[in-house]
C-alpha positions as CSV (number, residue, x, y, z in Angstrom):
1,M,-29.8,17.4,13.6
2,T,-26.8,19.5,13.4
3,S,-25.0,19.7,10.1
4,V,-21.2,19.5,9.5
5,K,-19.8,22.2,7.3
6,K,-17.3,20.6,4.8
7,S,-13.9,22.2,4.3
8,K,-13.0,23.7,0.9
9,S,-10.4,21.0,0.5
10,S,-12.9,18.2,1.2
11,I,-15.4,19.6,-1.2
12,R,-12.7,20.0,-3.9
13,W,-11.5,16.4,-3.2
14,L,-15.2,15.1,-3.5
15,S,-15.8,16.9,-6.7
16,E,-12.6,15.6,-8.2
17,H,-13.3,12.2,-7.0
18,I,-16.6,12.0,-8.7
19,K,-15.2,13.2,-12.1
20,D,-12.1,11.1,-11.8
21,R,-11.9,8.7,-14.9
22,Y,-10.2,6.0,-12.7
23,V,-13.0,6.1,-10.3
24,K,-15.4,5.6,-13.1
25,E,-13.3,3.0,-14.8
26,A,-13.0,1.1,-11.4
27,K,-16.6,1.1,-11.0
28,R,-17.3,0.0,-14.7
29,N,-14.9,-3.0,-14.2
30,K,-15.8,-4.0,-10.7
31,I,-12.6,-3.0,-9.3
32,R,-12.5,-2.1,-5.6
33,S,-10.8,1.3,-5.8
34,R,-8.8,3.5,-8.2
35,A,-5.7,2.5,-6.3
36,W,-5.7,-0.7,-8.6
37,F,-4.5,1.6,-11.4
38,K,-1.6,3.0,-9.3
39,L,-0.3,-0.5,-8.8
40,E,-0.9,-1.6,-12.4
41,Q,1.1,1.4,-13.7
42,I,3.9,0.8,-11.4
43,D,3.9,-2.8,-12.3
44,R,3.9,-2.1,-16.1
45,S,7.0,0.0,-15.7
46,N,8.9,-2.3,-13.4
47,T,7.5,-5.8,-14.0
48,L,6.9,-6.4,-10.2
49,F,4.8,-9.6,-10.4
50,Y,5.2,-13.2,-11.7
51,S,3.3,-16.4,-11.6
52,G,3.7,-18.2,-8.3
53,M,5.1,-15.5,-6.1
54,N,4.0,-14.9,-2.4
55,V,3.0,-11.4,-1.5
56,I,2.2,-9.4,1.7
57,D,-0.3,-6.6,1.2
58,L,-0.3,-4.2,4.1
59,G,-3.1,-1.7,4.4
60,A,-5.1,-3.8,2.1
61,S,-8.5,-2.6,2.6
62,P,-10.8,-2.3,0.5
63,G,-8.7,-4.7,-1.5
64,S,-7.7,-3.4,-5.0
65,W,-4.0,-4.1,-4.5
66,S,-4.7,-7.6,-3.6
67,Q,-7.3,-7.8,-6.4
68,Y,-4.6,-6.7,-8.9
69,A,-1.8,-8.9,-7.6
70,S,-4.1,-11.9,-7.5
71,S,-4.8,-11.3,-11.3
72,Q,-1.0,-11.4,-11.8
73,I,0.4,-14.2,-9.8
74,G,-2.1,-17.0,-10.6
75,N,-3.4,-19.9,-8.4
76,K,0.2,-21.1,-7.3
77,G,1.0,-17.9,-5.6
78,R,-0.3,-16.7,-2.2
79,I,-1.4,-13.2,-1.1
80,I,-1.5,-12.4,2.8
81,A,-3.4,-9.1,3.3
82,C,-3.6,-7.2,6.5
83,D,-5.6,-4.1,7.6
84,I,-7.4,-2.5,10.6
85,L,-10.4,-2.2,8.5
86,P,-12.6,-5.1,7.3
87,F,-12.1,-6.8,4.0
88,Q,-14.4,-8.4,1.7
89,P,-12.9,-12.0,0.7
90,I,-11.0,-12.4,-2.6
91,S,-10.3,-15.8,-3.9
92,G,-6.7,-16.9,-3.2
93,V,-6.1,-13.9,-0.5
94,N,-5.8,-14.8,3.2
95,F,-6.7,-11.8,5.3
96,I,-5.8,-10.8,8.9
97,Q,-7.7,-8.1,10.5
98,G,-6.0,-6.0,13.2
99,D,-3.5,-3.2,14.0
100,L,0.1,-4.2,13.2
101,Q,1.3,-1.4,15.5
102,Q,0.0,-3.6,18.4
103,K,2.4,-6.4,19.7
104,K,-0.4,-8.9,19.8
105,T,-1.5,-8.5,16.0
106,F,2.1,-8.2,14.9
107,N,3.1,-11.6,16.6
108,I,0.0,-13.3,15.1
109,F,1.0,-12.0,11.8
110,L,4.5,-13.2,12.0
111,K,3.4,-16.6,13.2
112,Y,1.0,-16.9,10.3
113,I,3.7,-16.2,7.6
114,K,6.5,-18.1,9.5
115,N,7.0,-20.7,6.8
116,I,6.1,-18.7,3.8
117,H,8.9,-17.6,1.3
118,V,7.9,-14.0,0.8
119,H,8.9,-12.4,-2.6
120,M,7.2,-9.1,-2.1
121,V,6.0,-6.8,0.6
122,M,3.8,-3.9,-0.7
123,S,2.2,-1.2,1.7
124,D,-0.5,1.2,0.8
125,M,-0.9,2.0,4.4
126,A,-1.8,5.7,5.2
127,P,-3.0,7.4,8.3
128,N,-6.5,9.0,8.6
129,M,-5.7,12.4,7.1
130,T,-6.5,15.5,9.1
131,G,-5.3,18.0,6.4
132,H,-2.6,19.2,8.9
133,S,1.0,18.2,7.5
134,S,2.4,18.6,11.0
135,I,0.2,15.6,12.2
136,D,-0.2,13.8,8.9
137,L,3.4,13.4,7.8
138,P,4.8,12.0,11.0
139,S,1.9,9.6,11.1
140,S,2.7,8.5,7.6
141,I,6.4,7.9,8.3
142,I,5.4,5.8,11.3
143,L,3.4,3.6,9.1
144,C,6.3,3.5,6.5
145,Q,8.7,2.5,9.2
146,L,6.3,-0.5,10.2
147,A,6.1,-1.5,6.6
148,L,10.0,-1.5,6.4
149,K,10.2,-3.4,9.7
150,I,8.0,-6.1,8.5
151,S,9.9,-6.4,5.1
152,N,13.1,-6.8,7.2
153,Y,11.5,-9.7,9.1
154,V,10.1,-11.6,6.2
155,L,11.4,-10.5,2.9
156,S,13.3,-13.2,1.0
157,K,16.7,-12.5,-0.9
158,K,16.2,-10.5,-3.9
159,G,12.6,-9.7,-2.6
160,T,10.7,-6.4,-3.6
161,F,9.5,-3.8,-1.2
162,L,6.9,-1.3,-2.5
163,V,5.7,1.4,-0.1
164,K,3.6,4.5,-0.2
165,A,4.9,7.6,1.4
166,F,4.3,11.3,1.4
167,Q,7.0,14.0,0.7
168,G,7.6,16.3,3.4
169,D,9.3,16.3,7.0
170,G,11.0,12.9,7.7
171,F,10.8,11.6,4.1
172,N,14.4,12.2,3.2
173,E,15.5,10.4,6.2
174,F,13.2,7.4,5.5
175,Y,14.4,7.2,1.9
176,K,18.0,7.2,3.0
177,E,17.4,4.3,5.3
178,I,15.9,2.3,2.6
179,K,18.9,3.1,0.4
180,M,21.2,1.5,3.0
181,L,19.0,-1.7,3.2
182,F,18.4,-2.4,-0.5
183,S,20.5,-2.7,-3.4
184,K,18.2,-0.9,-5.9
185,V,15.9,1.9,-4.9
186,K,13.7,4.2,-7.0
187,I,10.8,6.7,-6.6
188,C,7.5,6.1,-8.6
189,K,4.9,8.6,-9.3
190,P,2.2,6.8,-11.3
191,K,0.0,9.1,-13.5
192,T,-3.0,7.9,-11.5
193,S,-1.5,9.6,-8.4
194,R,-2.8,13.3,-8.6
195,S,0.0,15.8,-9.6
196,R,-0.7,18.2,-6.5
197,S,-0.5,15.2,-4.1
198,R,2.5,14.6,-2.0
199,E,2.0,10.9,-2.5
200,I,4.8,8.9,-4.0
201,F,5.9,5.2,-3.9
202,I,9.3,3.8,-3.1
203,L,10.3,0.7,-4.9
204,A,13.2,-1.3,-3.6
205,I,14.8,-4.5,-4.3
206,R,17.3,-6.5,-2.2
């Protein structure tokens, strides 16, 4: 069997991941991934959730954002999650599996949420990272644009849009576009997000 040599960056990431306190805390508390803590920290600083709200979760798998949102909105709220990857069920979360870049999936998604008053669209979507910024950054912006397109379709008045993005080529143009469409816009960098990472979150309110 042929072995695949791991890159220095992937070895470093694996070492950091194993030692990461948020990874350990997630396992200890039966949380699906460390991403829970990113959303929790953004929520604590900005009060995103309230009882009874309806939330769209894009790029939902493995489910930690839906898991956190569910703990905040209670039984009267609804969460509609979507991802290409499979998703283990969470009580109170409706899941649609498919690629929203495909017209068929996109239309199924829009039809499903047609009569739902959406208070928040949140996106943790990210491409499969290659380690090459010339590929990864444009791919990320495409997903950000998709999340923005969906929010334009479904988000109610005074609704909230939260999207993960990566700083680099194309980011400034995307940020300017959001500022034209929303009344309040800010950049969030939760402490859970590693300091050397280009990852940030844009929070926007209509």
